[in-house]
C-alpha positions, 0 to 999 in steps of 0.5 A: 100647233107648233113648239119653238125654242123658247116654248121648249125652254119654258117647258123644260123650266116648268118641268124642272128639267135641265136641258142643255142648249144643244138639245133644245133643237132636237127636243123641238123637233120631238115635241113638234112630232108628237103634236102632229100625231095628236092633231092626226087623232083629232081627225078620227070620228069617234061619235059612234063608239061607246065610252069603255072602261076596258078593251075586255068586257068583264063582270066583277064577281060578287062574294057572299056578304057574310059575317066573319070572326071579327069584333073580338076586341080582346083578341085584337088588342092582345097583339098591340104593344100598348092598349088602354080602355079597349084602344090601341096606344100610339106615340103622340105626334102632335105637340 
């Protein structure tokens, strides 16, 4: 696949990029070079390669599931500028 001047202008328009006319030709060459590299990558056989999420095998550390000092609504609401009936009071944003 190759990119022509019309395609470069269209890509620039879609990307909302101001592309002066003197930059269209060099950009065409750059995009064709990038597409050439992508075509080379398509030739690589990766059928035997397992998918991976990281280049380094990692295992997440698990923490104990223990109850912490939560659930004290009065202490939490003590920091609120306004509270009512056990809830935070916030300014109305929808009219």
